[in-house]
Backbone as CSV, one residue per row, in Angstrom:
resi,resn,N_x,N_y,N_z,CA_x,CA_y,CA_z,C_x,C_y,C_z
1,UNK,56.016,135.800,135.985,56.216,136.221,134.600,55.567,137.574,134.346
2,UNK,54.369,137.762,134.885,53.673,139.035,134.678,54.461,140.177,135.298
3,UNK,55.008,139.936,136.501,55.784,140.969,137.169,57.007,141.360,136.340
4,UNK,57.696,140.368,135.784,58.876,140.653,134.972,58.499,141.410,133.707
5,UNK,57.384,141.045,133.090,56.920,141.732,131.890,56.572,143.188,132.201
6,UNK,55.871,143.405,133.321,55.499,144.765,133.707,56.740,145.608,133.990
7,UNK,57.730,144.991,134.633,58.997,145.668,134.933,59.668,146.112,133.633
8,UNK,59.752,145.190,132.662,60.383,145.502,131.375,59.610,146.573,130.630
9,UNK,58.281,146.466,130.642,57.461,147.444,129.930,57.611,148.836,130.535
10,UNK,57.731,148.911,131.864,57.910,150.211,132.515,59.213,150.862,132.077
11,UNK,60.265,150.080,131.954,61.552,150.630,131.514,61.468,151.094,130.063
12,UNK,60.830,150.294,129.211,60.664,150.691,127.808,59.875,151.989,127.715
13,UNK,58.786,152.070,128.460,57.971,153.283,128.442,58.764,154.490,128.935
14,UNK,59.608,154.290,129.959,60.438,155.384,130.465,61.429,155.870,129.430
15,UNK,62.023,154.947,128.679,62.962,155.318,127.614,62.246,156.113,126.532
16,UNK,61.070,155.632,126.133,60.321,156.334,125.088,59.880,157.718,125.554
17,UNK,59.497,157.814,126.831,59.116,159.119,127.376,60.294,160.087,127.310
18,UNK,61.471,159.637,127.722,62.653,160.496,127.673,62.928,160.945,126.248
19,UNK,62.829,160.047,125.290,63.058,160.399,123.887,62.051,161.440,123.400
20,UNK,60.786,161.234,123.766,59.753,162.185,123.335,60.010,163.574,123.912
21,UNK,60.431,163.637,125.169,60.726,164.930,125.784,61.893,165.617,125.078
22,UNK,62.938,164.857,124.765,64.103,165.432,124.084,63.718,165.995,122.724
23,UNK,62.854,165.289,122.005,62.553,165.677,120.626,61.367,166.628,120.501
24,UNK,60.765,167.022,121.614,59.700,168.027,121.550,60.275,169.350,121.051
25,UNK,59.602,170.012,120.100,60.143,171.250,119.522,60.332,172.357,120.550
26,UNK,61.285,173.227,120.268,61.666,174.277,121.209,60.538,175.276,121.459
27,UNK,59.653,175.496,120.482,58.578,176.461,120.681,57.543,175.961,121.685
28,UNK,57.493,174.665,121.902,56.574,174.071,122.878,57.250,173.893,124.228
29,UNK,58.522,173.535,124.220,59.222,173.043,125.410,59.781,174.193,126.250
30,UNK,58.932,174.857,126.981,59.361,175.883,127.929,59.636,175.240,129.282
31,UNK,60.303,175.935,130.211,60.457,175.394,131.562,59.118,175.059,132.220
32,UNK,58.107,175.889,131.996,56.787,175.614,132.576,56.193,174.342,131.986
33,UNK,56.407,174.122,130.699,55.922,172.894,130.056,56.632,171.673,130.637
34,UNK,57.934,171.785,130.860,58.679,170.692,131.474,58.146,170.389,132.876
35,UNK,57.830,171.448,133.614,57.272,171.255,134.950,55.933,170.531,134.872
36,UNK,55.105,170.915,133.912,53.800,170.274,133.767,53.945,168.791,133.430
37,UNK,54.895,168.453,132.560,55.117,167.045,132.225,55.597,166.266,133.447
38,UNK,56.444,166.891,134.246,56.964,166.243,135.450,55.849,165.959,136.442
39,UNK,54.956,166.908,136.622,53.838,166.729,137.556,52.900,165.627,137.065
40,UNK,52.684,165.564,135.756,51.849,164.490,135.203,52.462,163.121,135.507
41,UNK,53.775,163.002,135.322,54.455,161.743,135.617,54.348,161.415,137.101
42,UNK,54.530,162.417,137.944,54.438,162.193,139.386,53.048,161.718,139.778
43,UNK,52.031,162.375,139.272,50.652,162.019,139.606,50.325,160.606,139.161
44,UNK,50.788,160.228,137.972,50.480,158.911,137.418,51.212,157.786,138.131
45,UNK,52.291,158.126,138.855,53.129,157.077,139.431,53.266,157.155,140.951
46,UNK,52.388,157.916,141.577,52.369,157.962,143.036,53.563,158.667,143.643
47,UNK,54.137,159.641,142.940,55.269,160.399,143.444,54.791,161.739,143.982
48,UNK,55.576,162.326,144.867,55.308,163.684,145.312,56.032,164.660,144.389
49,UNK,55.456,165.842,144.211,56.083,166.824,143.329,55.972,168.219,143.918
50,UNK,56.980,169.037,143.612,56.971,170.449,143.972,57.664,171.220,142.868
51,UNK,57.055,172.308,142.438,57.635,173.152,141.397,57.866,174.541,141.962
52,UNK,59.126,174.965,141.961,59.458,176.326,142.392,59.524,177.234,141.171
53,UNK,58.747,178.319,141.221,58.787,179.324,140.163,59.708,180.461,140.597
54,UNK,59.769,181.500,139.787,60.788,182.543,139.975,60.741,183.203,141.351
55,UNK,59.550,183.489,141.844,59.456,184.180,143.132,60.053,183.325,144.248
56,UNK,59.748,182.039,144.246,60.309,181.144,145.259,61.810,180.962,145.072
57,UNK,62.249,180.857,143.830,63.682,180.703,143.562,64.462,181.903,144.087
58,UNK,63.915,183.084,143.884,64.579,184.288,144.381,64.578,184.321,145.908
59,UNK,63.463,183.974,146.511,63.352,183.995,147.966,64.316,183.007,148.617
60,UNK,64.524,181.850,147.987,65.351,180.797,148.570,66.809,180.865,148.115
61,UNK,67.128,181.761,147.188,68.520,181.982,146.836,69.082,181.103,145.738
62,UNK,68.254,180.676,144.795,68.730,179.872,143.672,69.238,180.797,142.559
63,UNK,70.369,181.433,142.817,70.857,182.473,141.923,71.336,181.975,140.583
64,UNK,71.836,180.740,140.511,72.324,180.215,139.244,71.197,179.972,138.259
65,UNK,70.137,179.318,138.720,68.990,179.048,137.854,68.354,180.357,137.401
66,UNK,68.238,181.303,138.317,67.647,182.600,137.975,68.504,183.361,136.963
67,UNK,69.822,183.323,137.136,70.708,184.065,136.245,70.593,183.560,134.816
68,UNK,70.553,182.252,134.649,70.431,181.688,133.303,69.063,182.004,132.722
69,UNK,68.018,181.870,133.540,66.661,182.038,133.036,66.203,183.473,132.891
70,UNK,66.984,184.441,133.395,66.502,185.826,133.371,66.447,186.411,131.964
71,UNK,67.070,185.751,131.011,67.054,186.255,129.633,65.730,185.979,128.939
72,UNK,64.911,185.098,129.501,63.679,184.687,128.842,62.511,184.896,129.801
73,UNK,62.120,186.135,129.987,61.202,186.485,131.067,59.808,185.901,130.875
74,UNK,59.364,185.688,129.630,58.041,185.111,129.426,58.074,183.589,129.437
75,UNK,59.257,183.027,129.586,59.427,181.570,129.710,60.413,181.323,130.847
76,UNK,60.010,181.761,132.036,60.908,181.798,133.182,61.308,180.428,133.688
77,UNK,62.372,180.367,134.498,62.917,179.093,134.968,62.014,178.395,135.974
78,UNK,62.239,177.093,136.117,61.532,176.272,137.093,62.535,175.313,137.741
79,UNK,62.346,175.072,139.033,63.125,174.060,139.741,62.134,173.028,140.246
80,UNK,62.223,171.818,139.727,61.222,170.783,139.942,61.805,169.709,140.849
81,UNK,61.039,169.327,141.851,61.474,168.294,142.795,60.443,167.179,142.817
82,UNK,60.862,165.979,142.463,60.013,164.796,142.502,60.584,163.826,143.525
83,UNK,59.736,163.137,144.258,60.254,162.226,145.274,59.484,160.917,145.302
84,UNK,60.253,159.840,145.408,59.735,158.489,145.572,60.143,158.024,146.955
85,UNK,59.183,157.912,147.847,59.461,157.528,149.235,58.277,156.736,149.766
86,UNK,58.211,155.444,149.421,57.092,154.622,149.868,57.030,154.532,151.395
87,UNK,55.886,154.136,151.885,55.719,153.950,153.328,56.749,152.929,153.840
88,UNK,57.415,153.279,154.922,58.410,152.394,155.494,59.800,152.539,154.909
89,UNK,60.001,153.548,154.067,61.285,153.697,153.370,62.251,154.640,154.070
90,UNK,61.903,155.129,155.247,62.711,156.155,155.907,64.157,155.715,156.123
91,UNK,64.375,154.417,156.335,65.724,153.929,156.600,66.423,153.403,155.345
92,UNK,65.759,153.489,154.204,66.391,153.050,152.961,67.448,154.062,152.530
93,UNK,68.438,153.654,151.742,69.392,154.634,151.189,68.667,155.685,150.352
94,UNK,69.198,156.890,150.373,68.572,158.005,149.663,69.433,158.396,148.458
95,UNK,68.870,158.221,147.281,69.551,158.563,146.030,68.939,159.849,145.489
96,UNK,69.784,160.808,145.140,69.319,162.055,144.524,69.806,162.101,143.083
97,UNK,68.872,162.275,142.164,69.170,162.409,140.742,68.990,163.864,140.351
98,UNK,70.009,164.453,139.740,69.978,165.871,139.381,70.169,166.010,137.877
99,UNK,69.308,166.803,137.236,69.370,166.927,135.792,69.478,168.364,135.315
100,UNK,70.268,168.539,134.276,70.349,169.823,133.574,69.188,169.900,132.592
101,UNK,68.402,170.983,132.690,67.212,171.112,131.862,67.167,172.417,131.090
102,UNK,68.175,172.672,130.270,68.161,173.883,129.436,67.314,173.585,128.202
103,UNK,66.099,174.128,128.180,65.128,173.745,127.157,65.517,174.248,125.776
104,UNK,66.287,175.322,125.711,66.944,175.743,124.467,68.132,176.610,124.841
105,UNK,69.238,176.397,124.131,70.486,177.070,124.498,71.074,177.784,123.285
106,UNK,70.897,179.093,123.257,71.537,179.889,122.209,72.996,180.190,122.535
107,UNK,73.379,179.967,123.785,74.669,180.413,124.278,74.571,181.739,125.004
108,UNK,73.405,182.389,124.894,73.254,183.704,125.517,74.087,184.739,124.774
109,UNK,74.544,185.747,125.483,75.351,186.794,124.851,76.631,186.203,124.255
110,UNK,77.168,185.149,124.848,78.294,184.416,124.261,77.721,183.446,123.219
111,UNK,77.184,184.023,122.150,76.365,183.299,121.176,77.121,182.132,120.544
112,UNK,76.423,180.992,120.404,77.040,179.828,119.767,77.377,180.136,118.312
113,UNK,78.554,179.694,117.889,78.995,179.862,116.504,79.720,178.600,116.073
114,UNK,79.570,178.137,114.841,78.660,178.657,113.817,77.203,178.334,114.141
115,UNK,76.315,178.933,113.379,74.886,178.861,113.678,74.365,177.436,113.727
116,UNK,74.837,176.563,112.827,74.201,175.250,112.707,74.348,174.385,113.953
117,UNK,75.310,174.680,114.831,75.427,173.874,116.048,74.309,174.204,117.047
118,UNK,73.581,175.302,116.783,72.485,175.689,117.671,71.210,174.898,117.387
119,UNK,71.113,174.303,116.208,69.864,173.668,115.789,69.451,172.557,116.744
120,UNK,70.416,171.812,117.256,70.105,170.675,118.128,69.908,171.067,119.587
121,UNK,69.930,172.352,119.888,69.947,172.759,121.298,68.606,172.630,122.000
122,UNK,67.565,172.183,121.298,66.331,171.785,122.002,66.582,170.561,122.869
123,UNK,67.688,169.858,122.606,67.990,168.636,123.357,68.899,168.889,124.547
124,UNK,69.136,170.167,124.900,70.050,170.474,125.998,69.410,170.215,127.362
125,UNK,68.226,169.636,127.326,67.547,169.225,128.568,67.489,167.702,128.674
126,UNK,68.355,167.007,127.924,68.300,165.548,127.904,68.612,164.940,129.268
127,UNK,69.427,165.627,130.075,69.683,165.128,131.427,68.409,165.035,132.235
128,UNK,67.592,166.067,132.160,66.292,166.059,132.846,65.369,165.007,132.245
129,UNK,65.373,164.886,130.919,64.479,163.927,130.257,64.749,162.506,130.736
130,UNK,66.023,162.139,130.842,66.359,160.804,131.312,65.900,160.550,132.735
131,UNK,65.983,161.582,133.557,65.559,161.424,134.952,64.037,161.322,135.058
132,UNK,63.312,162.119,134.284,61.851,161.996,134.289,61.452,160.596,133.837
133,UNK,62.121,160.100,132.787,61.848,158.741,132.342,62.120,157.723,133.436
134,UNK,63.208,157.913,134.156,63.544,157.014,135.265,62.482,157.068,136.358
135,UNK,62.080,158.269,136.741,61.083,158.410,137.806,59.754,157.773,137.418
136,UNK,59.462,157.765,136.120,58.193,157.187,135.666,58.141,155.676,135.852
137,UNK,59.294,155.046,136.064,59.329,153.583,136.217,59.196,153.121,137.665
138,UNK,59.386,154.008,138.623,59.583,153.571,140.005,58.338,152.974,140.638
139,UNK,57.174,153.424,140.199,55.948,152.858,140.753,55.791,151.385,140.420
140,UNK,56.435,150.922,139.344,56.354,149.518,138.941,57.585,148.745,139.389
141,UNK,58.768,149.323,139.190,59.999,148.602,139.520,60.259,148.550,141.022
142,UNK,59.749,149.524,141.763,59.781,149.556,143.231,61.164,149.239,143.820
143,UNK,62.169,150.035,143.501,63.490,149.798,144.096,63.466,150.105,145.592
144,UNK,64.318,149.438,146.344,64.354,149.643,147.801,65.343,150.762,148.134
145,UNK,65.115,151.905,147.523,65.828,153.142,147.837,64.822,154.274,147.759
146,UNK,65.080,155.320,148.526,64.327,156.555,148.329,65.000,157.330,147.204
147,UNK,64.204,157.939,146.345,64.758,158.668,145.209,64.151,160.062,145.161
148,UNK,65.005,161.062,145.104,64.561,162.433,144.880,65.183,162.921,143.581
149,UNK,64.365,163.483,142.712,64.835,164.060,141.454,64.775,165.572,141.554
150,UNK,65.860,166.223,141.184,65.937,167.683,141.133,66.190,168.088,139.689
151,UNK,65.249,168.807,139.110,65.286,169.141,137.690,65.398,170.658,137.545
152,UNK,66.559,171.122,137.103,66.835,172.555,136.998,66.585,173.001,135.562
153,UNK,65.461,173.675,135.335,65.022,173.988,133.976,65.047,175.498,133.721
154,UNK,65.650,175.883,132.600,65.702,177.285,132.204,65.945,177.345,130.703
155,UNK,65.690,178.506,130.128,66.015,178.751,128.726,67.132,179.786,128.669
156,UNK,68.179,179.484,127.920,69.331,180.382,127.815,69.286,181.076,126.464
157,UNK,68.777,182.304,126.478,68.603,183.000,125.213,69.163,184.422,125.319
158,UNK,68.822,185.265,124.360,69.375,186.621,124.286,68.248,187.633,124.442
159,UNK,68.463,188.612,125.308,67.510,189.706,125.467,68.197,190.815,126.242
160,UNK,67.476,191.894,126.472,68.035,192.982,127.253,68.233,192.635,128.713
161,UNK,67.611,191.541,129.162,67.764,191.134,130.563,68.753,189.982,130.739
162,UNK,69.387,189.550,129.663,70.300,188.403,129.752,71.513,188.739,130.617
163,UNK,72.045,187.710,131.306,73.263,187.916,132.086,74.435,188.232,131.152
164,UNK,75.359,189.029,131.659,76.524,189.450,130.886,77.789,188.729,131.366
165,UNK,78.728,188.498,130.462,80.057,188.103,130.932,80.578,189.164,131.900
166,UNK,81.162,188.732,132.982,81.658,189.541,134.118,80.622,189.696,135.211
167,UNK,79.384,189.187,134.991,78.389,189.213,136.068,78.843,188.311,137.212
168,UNK,78.491,188.695,138.440,78.760,187.874,139.620,77.418,187.460,140.203
169,UNK,77.223,186.156,140.344,75.951,185.649,140.847,76.188,184.867,142.140
170,UNK,75.145,184.783,142.963,75.234,184.080,144.243,74.358,182.837,144.186
171,UNK,74.982,181.686,144.371,74.282,180.411,144.297,73.578,180.083,145.602
172,UNK,72.748,179.038,145.555,72.136,178.506,146.762,73.242,178.154,147.751
173,UNK,73.116,178.640,148.960,74.127,178.391,149.977,75.153,179.487,150.116
174,UNK,75.202,180.442,149.161,76.040,181.614,149.334,77.312,181.689,148.511
175,UNK,77.691,180.629,147.811,78.894,180.689,146.984,78.675,181.633,145.809
176,UNK,79.666,182.487,145.545,79.564,183.422,144.431,80.410,182.940,143.259
177,UNK,79.967,183.283,142.059,80.626,182.863,140.828,80.663,184.048,139.858
178,UNK,81.803,184.253,139.226,81.893,185.239,138.151,81.685,184.536,136.818
179,UNK,80.790,185.062,136.018,80.466,184.475,134.724,81.452,184.994,133.679
180,UNK,82.213,184.096,133.096,83.125,184.464,132.012,82.509,184.197,130.641
181,UNK,81.655,183.178,130.571,81.084,182.732,129.303,79.641,182.329,129.567
182,UNK,78.686,183.026,128.975,77.280,182.726,129.248,76.827,181.427,128.588
183,UNK,77.680,180.847,127.742,77.363,179.545,127.168,77.805,178.409,128.080
184,UNK,78.336,178.731,129.244,78.661,177.723,130.260,77.561,177.718,131.312
185,UNK,76.322,177.712,130.842,75.174,177.903,131.731,74.778,176.639,132.479
186,UNK,75.118,175.484,131.930,74.677,174.239,132.552,75.215,174.067,133.954
187,UNK,76.487,174.413,134.136,77.094,174.250,135.466,76.485,175.224,136.473
188,UNK,75.914,176.331,135.991,75.286,177.285,136.911,73.990,176.726,137.495
189,UNK,73.157,176.118,136.646,71.905,175.569,137.166,72.174,174.311,137.992
190,UNK,73.168,173.522,137.589,73.505,172.318,138.343,74.083,172.659,139.710
191,UNK,74.858,173.738,139.770,75.472,174.111,141.053,74.413,174.402,142.107
192,UNK,73.354,175.092,141.730,72.262,175.342,142.673,71.651,174.030,143.151
193,UNK,71.376,173.129,142.202,70.731,171.868,142.557,71.639,171.008,143.436
194,UNK,72.929,170.967,143.115,73.876,170.180,143.911,74.001,170.734,145.326
195,UNK,74.074,172.051,145.437,74.192,172.669,146.751,72.937,172.421,147.588
196,UNK,71.779,172.512,146.956,70.515,172.249,147.650,70.458,170.793,148.124
197,UNK,70.851,169.877,147.242,70.824,168.453,147.599,71.713,168.175,148.803
198,UNK,72.934,168.712,148.779,73.880,168.440,149.859,73.432,169.050,151.178
199,UNK,72.884,170.264,151.117,72.544,170.979,152.351,71.204,170.564,152.942
200,UNK,70.257,170.194,152.094,68.887,169.990,152.559,68.477,168.517,152.571
201,UNK,68.878,167.768,151.565,68.370,166.409,151.399,69.227,165.342,152.073
202,UNK,70.494,165.656,152.346,71.402,164.703,153.007,71.406,163.334,152.312
203,UNK,71.718,163.274,151.047,71.641,162.004,150.313,72.821,161.085,150.601
204,UNK,72.613,159.799,150.329,73.709,158.835,150.371,74.478,158.835,149.055
205,UNK,73.774,159.103,147.963,74.384,159.122,146.630,73.768,160.264,145.839
206,UNK,74.597,160.994,145.107,74.126,161.996,144.152,74.627,161.593,142.773
207,UNK,73.718,161.568,141.808,74.084,161.335,140.408,73.497,162.465,139.588
208,UNK,74.364,163.203,138.886,73.815,164.245,138.005,74.092,163.882,136.558
209,UNK,73.135,164.189,135.698,73.240,163.880,134.274,73.008,165.151,133.484
210,UNK,73.853,165.355,132.469,73.801,166.624,131.755,74.478,166.524,130.405
211,UNK,73.922,167.240,129.433,74.622,167.510,128.181,75.478,168.743,128.453
212,UNK,76.559,168.531,129.204,77.197,169.679,129.837,78.183,170.403,128.930
213,UNK,78.917,169.680,128.096,79.909,170.374,127.277,80.252,169.557,126.043
214,UNK,80.309,170.246,124.903,80.715,169.593,123.667,82.141,169.097,123.699
215,UNK,82.942,169.610,124.645,84.334,169.166,124.738,84.426,167.669,125.016
216,UNK,83.428,167.116,125.708,83.449,165.677,125.998,83.437,164.861,124.711
217,UNK,82.742,165.357,123.692,82.669,164.600,122.441,83.991,164.619,121.682
218,UNK,84.831,165.601,121.945,86.148,165.623,121.308,87.012,164.478,121.825
219,UNK,86.772,164.082,123.065,87.555,163.010,123.684,86.923,161.645,123.436
220,UNK,85.607,161.561,123.579,84.926,160.262,123.608,84.023,160.006,122.416
221,UNK,83.919,160.968,121.488,82.951,160.800,120.422,81.542,160.904,120.963
222,UNK,80.598,160.345,120.218,79.193,160.427,120.633,78.633,159.086,121.090
223,UNK,79.515,158.117,121.326,79.055,156.793,121.724,79.213,156.530,123.217
224,UNK,79.920,157.427,123.915,80.134,157.270,125.354,79.846,158.592,126.058
225,UNK,79.284,158.491,127.246,79.161,159.647,128.131,80.393,159.710,129.019
226,UNK,80.833,160.913,129.335,81.934,161.087,130.275,81.413,160.884,131.687
227,UNK,82.060,160.011,132.426,81.643,159.671,133.787,82.716,160.132,134.765
228,UNK,82.321,160.970,135.698,83.212,161.416,136.774,82.623,160.929,138.093
229,UNK,83.446,160.336,138.938,82.947,159.839,140.214,84.076,159.771,141.223
230,UNK,83.727,160.033,142.482,84.685,159.863,143.573,84.416,158.572,144.342
231,UNK,83.592,157.695,143.758,83.224,156.432,144.394,83.492,155.307,143.395
232,UNK,84.518,154.502,143.647,84.918,153.460,142.695,83.817,152.429,142.482
233,UNK,83.143,152.031,143.560,82.101,151.009,143.446,80.936,151.514,142.609
234,UNK,80.497,152.738,142.875,79.395,153.318,142.105,79.788,153.488,140.644
235,UNK,81.005,153.957,140.393,81.461,154.150,139.017,81.424,152.840,138.242
236,UNK,81.873,151.766,138.872,81.857,150.463,138.208,80.433,150.004,137.925
237,UNK,79.530,150.242,138.873,78.131,149.864,138.668,77.523,150.639,137.490
238,UNK,77.844,151.925,137.386,77.309,152.738,136.295,77.900,152.301,134.954
239,UNK,79.194,152.013,134.932,79.810,151.533,133.694,79.190,150.210,133.256
240,UNK,78.982,149.304,134.198,78.404,148.002,133.888,76.973,148.146,133.379
241,UNK,76.195,148.998,134.036,74.816,149.240,133.598,74.794,149.865,132.212
242,UNK,75.747,150.744,131.937,75.814,151.372,130.622,76.106,150.379,129.516
243,UNK,77.003,149.443,129.770,77.306,148.413,128.780,76.095,147.532,128.518
244,UNK,75.352,147.220,129.576,74.178,146.356,129.437,73.047,147.048,128.688
245,UNK,72.913,148.347,128.877,71.771,149.076,128.317,72.062,149.722,126.967
246,UNK,73.342,149.895,126.646,73.706,150.609,125.430,73.991,152.077,125.660
247,UNK,73.698,152.588,126.865,74.034,153.969,127.232,75.397,153.966,127.912
248,UNK,76.435,153.840,127.103,77.762,153.559,127.644,78.411,154.796,128.248
249,UNK,79.222,154.543,129.270,79.933,155.628,129.960,81.402,155.253,130.086
250,UNK,82.261,156.255,130.003,83.704,156.064,130.143,84.181,156.901,131.317
251,UNK,84.778,156.232,132.316,85.197,156.980,133.499,86.464,157.795,133.188
252,UNK,86.397,159.060,133.513,87.516,159.970,133.273,88.471,159.954,134.462
């Protein structure tokens, strides 16, 4: 009974942590602040952590994260890696969780209009928040999988150093992308993380979570997340878990 209670309490605490991160005001929630919160969670739960700052991101070729974050030089981007790999877990399946962590999104030079839709953009890092909340539970729930979290955090704002429409950037692994709309920044930071996961981590499963586009709400409203998957079994498991938890997903 105690074990079940502790398991439930860990999940509740993880949900509350994710909510608190989402609702933290934009003046506090910089990429560096997100990194600090992630390290605190890792330390408290026996996870390993690594935070890449701008110099490392440039050296290793994370061009998407850098391009989005270059507009906010005093609040530069961070790429955070957390890992849950207990002793003896080397042969367990490896799950990689990837989150979009845009701590505030003005749209950049492709400025969001009308103005009032920008007010909620402190929550554009909700994908990362959910993953941090999830990682905070693993020390108690102890799933028999290895889990690596990749959190791509940046602020998308306006300045003389902001990326321009027509810019060409080079992602991790060498793929180049032409930027048509600087408000499509989420896919740029996710692309770096996805490429890194595939090339370096060799995962069995990748799940990315993101407040990626308002267009999804035109189709599904605000009660369902859009779910894309090339794995029927995994998609069904995610849909079933969503119905049970209230975080519902609709497979596209």
